C-alpha positions, 0 to 999 in steps of 0.5 A: 574876681571881679566882673565888668557885668554881672547879669542876672537871668539867662533868658533873651534879654540876658543872653543877648547882652552877654553876648554882645558885651563879650564881644566888645571884649568885657568879662561877664557872669552870667546866673540863673536861679533854674537849673537851665538857660533860656528863662522863660523861652527854654524849650526841651526835647520831649519824644523828639517834640520841642517843648516850649516849658513855659508856654509857646513863644513865637519869635516876630519882628518887623525889623530885617536886622533883628532877623538876620541877627537871630537867624546867624544864630540858628535857623528859624522855620517859617511858623505862622501862628494861627489859633483857635478857641474852643467854646463850649465845643466850637472852634473859632479862628484867633484873632478876631477876623471874618473866619470869626465872623463867619463861624459865630454870625454866618455873616460873609462881608466887612459890612455885615460883620461891622454892623452886627458889632455896631449893634451889640456895642450899643448896650453900653449906650455910650456910658463910661465902662467901668471895668473889664468887661464893660470895656470889651463889650464897648469894643467888640459887643456881648458875643465876642467877648461872651465867648471868646474873651471872658474865660480866657482873661479870668483865668489869666488874672484869677478873678471875674471881669467885673473886678478887672479895670477897663484900662487892661484892654485898651483896644482889641485887634479886629480884622475885616479880612479871611486871614488868621495869621495873629500877627501881622510881621513881614518876620515870624517863625521859631527856631529850629531845634527850639529856643534853647540852641539859640541861647546856648549858642548866644552864650557860648565863651560865656561864664554862667552859673545855673542855681544861683539866687541872687536875692537870696544873697544880694550883697554879695552878688552887688560885689562881683560887678562894676554893673549889674543887668538884672532881668527878673521881676523888679518889685522883689529886687525892691524887697516888695517894699512898695507892694508886690506887683500883679501878675498874670497867671498860668498854670501848666498841664502836660498831656503826652498823646499816642498819635501820629500828628 
């Protein structure tokens, strides 16, 4: 059978495309090399908890049309992302805001916090940052860099901050208010019942094949449809003929803790 569209990847982008194309009467096939739909936003029920299998995802937007669109499939909760960083047994609020600065230095006014940051930024003496470490210090000073940036960044990239290019962090958001909300968008939340339910609704009536590796038999799949929407790694699509792109790394460890909350 010839399809109008073959969509490679049953994640959020691929599923939105499939839903909208089906509404327009197009013949669509969605394939995914994993054994489930949802891509990286896949959630599964573990002990009545919706676990984000590939790391936490919070939906956020300032666009009411986008918010109304996703809510037309499933209901979203009112989750607000207010993360805490644990550094040597002490907790610090993220993103960097007045709560963070109070926890670091005991300052209580924006003027005191700004003065502390400006004093620590002088360490570079107006030198052009040559790596990520120097870039971070030039933006927010050494205390914030050492406690809240260095370890996290080195875990993600798998190398020392001195060996990472400065351009990775062009800016670091600093807020001089007591507000722990990570995002500033008007609309934010997580689907009640998990993201998998959202994707299931989007793919209703769409032909979906799982455990199908597009890149293992690309020639065959390219013949299946007039147009291909590919959502996988772009370097792999071209056989890494220009080399492999570097990606930040994530390692997932799961603990089940017997507690009421």
